[in-house]
C-alpha positions as CSV (number, residue, x, y, z in Angstrom):
1,M,-0.2,171.5,-96.7
2,E,-3.0,170.7,-94.3
3,V,-2.6,171.6,-90.7
4,D,-2.8,168.8,-88.2
5,S,-2.6,170.1,-84.6
6,T,-4.5,170.4,-81.4
7,T,-6.3,173.6,-82.5
8,H,-10.0,174.2,-81.9
9,R,-12.6,176.3,-83.7
10,C,-14.4,179.3,-82.5
11,E,-17.9,178.1,-83.4
12,E,-19.4,181.6,-83.5
13,L,-16.8,182.7,-86.0
14,W,-16.7,179.5,-88.2
15,F,-18.7,180.4,-91.2
16,E,-19.5,177.6,-93.6
17,D,-18.9,179.7,-96.7
18,G,-15.9,181.5,-95.2
19,N,-12.9,181.7,-97.5
20,I,-9.9,182.2,-95.1
21,V,-8.9,180.7,-91.8
22,L,-7.2,182.9,-89.1
23,Q,-5.5,181.5,-86.1
24,A,-4.6,183.1,-82.8
25,G,-2.9,180.8,-80.3
26,A,-4.8,177.5,-80.6
27,T,-8.1,179.1,-81.8
28,Q,-9.1,179.1,-85.4
29,Y,-11.7,181.3,-87.2
30,K,-13.1,180.7,-90.6
31,V,-14.1,184.1,-91.9
32,Y,-14.4,186.2,-95.0
33,R,-11.2,187.5,-96.7
34,G,-13.0,190.4,-98.5
35,T,-14.6,191.7,-95.3
36,M,-11.2,191.7,-93.5
37,A,-9.5,193.5,-96.4
38,R,-12.3,196.0,-96.9
39,N,-12.3,197.1,-93.2
40,S,-8.6,197.0,-92.5
41,P,-5.8,198.4,-94.7
42,V,-3.4,196.3,-92.7
43,F,-5.3,193.1,-93.6
44,H,-5.8,194.4,-97.1
45,D,-2.0,194.5,-97.6
46,M,-1.3,191.3,-95.6
47,L,-3.8,189.2,-97.5
48,G,-2.7,190.7,-100.8
49,F,0.6,188.8,-100.7
50,P,0.5,185.6,-102.8
51,Q,0.6,182.4,-100.8
52,P,3.6,180.1,-101.4
53,A,2.7,176.6,-102.7
54,E,3.7,174.9,-99.4
55,A,1.6,177.3,-97.3
56,E,-0.5,175.8,-94.5
57,T,-4.2,175.3,-95.2
58,V,-7.3,174.3,-93.3
59,E,-10.1,172.6,-95.3
60,G,-8.3,173.7,-98.4
61,L,-8.4,177.3,-97.4
62,P,-5.3,179.5,-96.7
63,L,-4.3,179.7,-93.0
64,V,-3.1,183.1,-91.6
65,K,-1.6,183.0,-88.1
66,L,-1.9,186.2,-86.1
67,H,0.6,187.0,-83.4
68,D,-2.2,188.1,-81.0
69,D,-3.9,186.5,-78.0
70,A,-7.1,184.6,-78.8
71,E,-8.8,186.4,-75.9
72,E,-8.4,189.7,-77.8
73,V,-8.8,188.3,-81.3
74,T,-12.2,186.7,-80.6
75,P,-14.0,189.9,-79.5
76,F,-12.3,191.9,-82.2
77,L,-13.5,189.5,-84.9
78,K,-17.0,189.3,-83.4
79,A,-17.2,193.0,-83.5
80,L,-16.3,192.9,-87.2
81,F,-18.6,190.0,-88.2
82,I,-21.5,190.0,-85.8
83,V,-23.5,193.2,-86.1
84,D,-25.0,193.3,-82.6
85,F,-22.0,192.0,-80.7
86,F,-20.3,195.3,-79.9
87,L,-22.8,198.1,-80.0
88,P,-22.0,201.8,-79.6
89,F,-22.0,203.6,-76.3
90,P,-24.2,203.6,-74.1
91,A,-24.9,199.9,-74.7
92,R,-23.3,197.6,-72.2
93,T,-20.1,195.9,-72.9
94,T,-17.2,194.4,-70.9
95,Y,-13.6,195.3,-70.3
96,E,-12.5,192.1,-72.0
97,V,-14.4,192.9,-75.1
98,L,-13.4,196.6,-75.3
99,R,-9.8,195.8,-74.6
100,G,-9.5,193.4,-77.5
101,C,-11.4,195.8,-79.8
102,L,-9.3,198.8,-78.7
103,R,-5.9,197.2,-79.0
104,L,-6.5,195.3,-82.3
105,G,-8.7,198.0,-83.7
106,Q,-5.7,200.2,-83.5
107,K,-3.1,197.6,-84.6
108,Y,-5.1,196.7,-87.7
109,A,-6.4,200.2,-88.4
110,V,-10.1,199.3,-88.1
111,D,-11.0,202.9,-87.2
112,S,-14.7,202.3,-86.5
113,I,-14.1,199.6,-84.0
114,H,-11.2,201.4,-82.4
115,K,-13.1,204.6,-81.9
116,R,-16.2,202.7,-80.6
117,A,-14.0,200.9,-78.0
118,L,-12.3,204.2,-77.1
119,V,-15.6,205.8,-76.3
120,H,-16.7,202.9,-74.1
121,F,-13.3,202.9,-72.4
122,S,-13.5,206.6,-71.7
123,S,-16.9,206.3,-70.1
124,Y,-15.4,204.7,-67.0
125,F,-12.7,207.4,-66.5
126,V,-14.5,210.7,-66.1
127,T,-12.8,214.1,-66.4
128,S,-15.0,216.2,-64.1
129,L,-15.8,216.0,-60.4
130,E,-19.5,216.3,-61.2
131,S,-19.4,213.2,-63.4
132,W,-17.3,211.4,-60.8
133,D,-20.0,212.0,-58.2
134,F,-23.0,211.0,-60.4
135,A,-21.6,208.5,-62.9
136,Q,-23.2,205.1,-62.9
137,Y,-23.3,201.8,-64.9
138,T,-26.5,201.7,-66.9
139,T,-27.9,201.0,-70.3
140,Q,-30.9,203.2,-69.9
141,K,-30.7,206.6,-71.6
142,A,-33.8,208.0,-69.9
143,D,-32.9,211.5,-68.5
144,E,-29.3,210.6,-67.7
145,N,-26.6,213.1,-68.6
146,P,-24.5,211.1,-71.1
147,S,-21.3,212.0,-69.2
148,N,-22.8,210.3,-66.2
149,I,-23.2,206.9,-67.9
150,I,-20.7,204.1,-67.6
151,S,-21.1,201.3,-70.1
152,W,-19.0,198.6,-68.4
153,T,-17.7,197.6,-65.0
154,K,-14.6,196.2,-63.4
155,P,-14.4,192.5,-64.2
156,E,-15.1,190.3,-61.1
157,S,-12.3,188.1,-62.2
158,M,-9.7,190.8,-61.8
159,G,-8.2,192.2,-58.6
160,P,-5.9,195.2,-58.1
161,E,-4.2,194.4,-61.4
162,F,-7.2,195.8,-63.2
163,Y,-6.1,199.4,-62.8
164,I,-2.5,198.5,-63.8
165,S,-4.0,196.9,-66.9
166,C,-6.1,200.0,-67.6
167,I,-3.0,202.3,-67.3
168,L,-1.0,200.1,-69.6
169,L,-3.9,200.0,-72.1
170,A,-4.3,203.8,-71.9
171,R,-0.6,204.3,-72.6
172,E,-0.7,202.0,-75.6
173,V,-3.6,203.7,-77.3
174,E,-2.7,207.2,-76.0
175,A,-6.0,207.6,-74.0
176,T,-4.1,209.9,-71.6
177,W,-7.3,211.5,-70.3
178,T,-8.2,208.3,-68.6
179,L,-5.0,208.1,-66.5
180,P,-5.7,210.5,-63.6
181,T,-8.6,208.5,-62.3
182,S,-6.9,205.2,-63.1
183,F,-4.0,206.2,-60.9
184,Y,-6.4,207.4,-58.2
185,H,-8.1,204.0,-58.1
186,L,-4.8,202.2,-58.2
187,S,-3.5,204.3,-55.3
188,T,-6.3,202.8,-53.1
189,E,-4.6,199.4,-53.6
190,F,-1.1,200.7,-52.9
191,K,-0.4,198.4,-49.9
192,I,-1.2,195.4,-52.1
193,V,0.4,196.3,-55.5
194,G,3.3,198.5,-54.4
195,T,5.4,199.8,-57.4
196,G,7.0,196.6,-58.6
197,P,5.7,193.7,-60.7
198,F,2.3,192.4,-59.5
199,R,1.3,188.8,-60.0
200,A,-2.4,188.4,-60.4
201,A,-4.4,185.4,-59.3
202,D,-4.3,184.0,-62.9
203,G,-0.5,184.1,-62.8
204,K,-0.1,187.0,-65.2
205,I,2.5,189.7,-64.3
206,Y,1.4,193.3,-64.5
207,Q,4.0,196.1,-64.2
208,L,3.9,199.9,-64.9
209,S,6.7,201.5,-66.8
210,T,9.6,202.9,-64.8
211,Q,8.3,206.4,-65.4
212,D,4.8,205.6,-64.3
213,Q,6.1,203.7,-61.2
214,G,7.8,206.8,-60.0
215,A,4.8,209.0,-60.7
216,F,2.6,206.5,-58.9
217,L,4.8,206.4,-55.8
218,R,5.0,210.2,-55.5
219,G,1.4,210.8,-56.4
220,S,0.0,208.2,-54.0
221,E,1.7,209.9,-51.1
222,E,0.2,213.2,-52.2
223,Q,-3.2,211.6,-52.5
224,M,-3.0,210.3,-49.0
225,G,-2.0,213.8,-47.8
226,A,-5.1,215.2,-49.5
227,T,-7.4,213.1,-47.2
228,W,-5.8,214.6,-44.1
229,D,-6.1,218.0,-45.7
230,I,-9.9,217.4,-45.7
231,V,-9.8,216.3,-42.1
232,R,-8.0,219.5,-41.2
233,E,-10.6,221.6,-43.0
234,L,-13.4,219.9,-41.2
235,G,-11.7,220.5,-37.9
236,D,-11.2,224.2,-38.5
237,P,-11.8,225.8,-35.0
238,E,-12.8,229.1,-36.7
239,V,-16.1,227.6,-37.9
240,P,-17.7,227.0,-34.4
241,K,-15.8,230.0,-32.9
242,Q,-17.7,232.3,-35.3
243,C,-21.0,230.5,-34.6
244,P,-23.6,233.2,-33.7
245,T,-26.0,230.8,-31.9
246,S,-24.3,227.9,-30.1
247,P,-20.5,227.9,-30.5
248,Q,-19.9,225.4,-27.6
249,E,-22.5,222.9,-28.8
250,C,-21.2,223.1,-32.4
251,T,-17.6,222.7,-31.2
252,F,-18.6,219.5,-29.4
253,A,-20.6,218.2,-32.3
254,I,-17.7,218.7,-34.7
255,L,-15.2,217.1,-32.4
256,N,-17.5,214.1,-31.9
257,A,-18.0,213.7,-35.6
258,L,-14.3,213.7,-36.2
259,Y,-13.8,211.1,-33.4
260,E,-16.6,208.9,-34.9
261,A,-14.8,209.2,-38.3
262,N,-11.6,207.7,-37.0
263,D,-12.2,204.3,-38.5
264,Q,-13.2,205.7,-41.9
265,C,-10.2,207.9,-41.9
266,R,-7.9,204.9,-41.3
267,D,-9.7,202.8,-44.0
268,C,-9.9,205.7,-46.5
269,Q,-6.4,207.2,-46.2
270,R,-6.0,207.3,-50.0
271,L,-9.7,208.1,-50.8
272,P,-10.0,211.8,-50.4
273,L,-12.9,212.0,-52.9
274,Q,-14.9,209.4,-50.9
275,F,-13.9,210.4,-47.4
276,W,-16.6,211.9,-45.2
277,D,-19.7,210.5,-46.7
278,Y,-23.4,210.7,-45.8
279,E,-23.0,208.8,-42.6
280,Q,-20.3,211.1,-41.3
281,W,-22.5,214.2,-42.0
282,Q,-25.1,212.6,-39.8
283,Y,-22.7,212.8,-36.9
284,L,-23.0,216.6,-37.2
285,G,-26.7,216.5,-36.5
286,H,-26.3,218.5,-33.3
287,A,-24.3,221.3,-35.0
288,C,-26.3,224.3,-36.1
289,T,-27.4,224.8,-39.7
290,R,-24.9,227.6,-40.3
291,C,-21.9,225.5,-39.1
292,R,-23.0,222.5,-41.1
293,F,-23.3,224.7,-44.2
294,E,-19.8,226.2,-43.6
295,L,-18.3,222.8,-43.2
296,K,-20.0,221.5,-46.3
297,Q,-18.6,224.4,-48.2
298,K,-15.1,223.7,-46.9
299,H,-15.5,220.0,-47.7
300,N,-16.6,220.8,-51.3
301,E,-13.8,223.2,-51.8
302,A,-11.2,220.8,-50.5
303,R,-12.5,218.0,-52.8
304,M,-12.5,220.4,-55.8
305,N,-9.0,221.5,-55.1
306,F,-7.8,217.9,-55.0
307,W,-9.7,217.1,-58.2
308,N,-8.1,220.0,-60.0
309,D,-4.7,218.9,-58.8
310,L,-5.2,215.2,-59.5
311,P,-3.6,215.1,-63.0
312,M,-0.5,217.1,-61.9
313,I,-0.1,214.9,-58.8
314,Y,0.5,212.0,-61.2
315,E,2.7,214.2,-63.5
316,L,0.1,214.4,-66.2
317,P,-1.3,217.3,-68.2
318,S,-4.0,219.5,-66.7
319,W,-7.7,218.6,-67.0
320,T,-8.1,221.3,-69.6
321,E,-5.4,219.8,-71.8
322,L,-6.7,216.2,-71.2
323,E,-10.2,217.2,-72.3
324,V,-8.8,218.7,-75.5
325,M,-7.1,215.3,-76.1
326,R,-10.3,213.5,-75.5
327,E,-12.3,215.8,-77.8
328,A,-9.8,215.2,-80.6
329,A,-9.9,211.4,-80.1
330,I,-13.6,210.7,-79.6
331,G,-15.4,214.0,-80.3
332,D,-19.0,213.9,-79.1
333,G,-18.9,210.1,-78.7
334,L,-20.1,210.2,-75.1
335,L,-23.2,212.2,-76.2
336,I,-26.3,210.2,-76.9
C-alpha cells in the first residue's frame, strides 16, 4: 500500500539506491537497510520482522515509522550515513546535532555514535576549576590542553531553557558528571526560570524532575551565599591591619574597591566563580603588593572551596566520584 500524505523528503538522506524508507514526523529518509541493521542491534531486530502484505510502502519500498522527532532523527542518520558530518572531538559540532546523536545513539544502541556524542557533550561541562577558567570553544589543537577545549556552544536560538534541556539530557543518558556546572549556569537564570515549568520562545515546555527542582532551589540559594562569602573574604580587615608598609592606605584601597564592585555584586549574585574579575582587581591598584597578594590568595581559596562543594550543593556525588563515572563512560575521549 503506497503512502499518500503531506510528507517531505530529507534530500541529503534520500539515496537513489536506498532500499528502505524511514519516517519521523513528516520527514522521510531513503536509506540502506543493511547499514542500519549492521550498526544497530535494535534496528537489526526491528527490520528482521517480516512485513505484512498490507504494509505501507514508498516507491515500492517498505516504510518504517519511527516514534522520534525529525530534528533528532536527521542528525542521527547523517552521522550514520555521511562520513564527515559528525566528526570526533575536538571537531566542532552543535548542540542540536549532538543531542540527536546522543539520545538516539543510546536508544538504538549505536555505541560509536553515542560515545562520540557523549564526549562532545562532556567537553562543555568541565570537572575541574582549572578547566573552567581556561576552557574555550575552538577547533584548533595547537598547544591547547584537551581538557580546555569546548567543541560546541550554546545555541543562539535557545534562552534559559538551554540548561534545563542539558540537565534533562544528562539525566536521560546518565552523564551525571555534567550536572554540577549545568545547575551552576541554570542558577544564574533563577529569576527567569524559577523551579516550575518554563515555556521557551518556541512554545516548548521545559521542566526539571521534582527531585531536581528541590535540589535546584536549595542549591541556588547556597550558590548566591557563596558570592557573599567571597565579598567577606575580600573585605577581611586583618589583611590591611597586618600590612607592614601602609595599613591605612591599603584599608582605603580595599574599601574603595569593594564600593566600586557594588554594581557587579548586585548583577553577579549567583556567579561566585566569575565575581571579582580583572576590572575589580584594578581598583586595588593603590594597595601594596603584599596586600594584593594576600587578597588574591583569599579569593582563589574561596573559589576553590566553592568549586569543591559545588556537586554537594546540588545534592550530587563528589567531583572524585563524578570523574570516575566520566572515565568509565568516555575513557580518554577528551584527549587528542
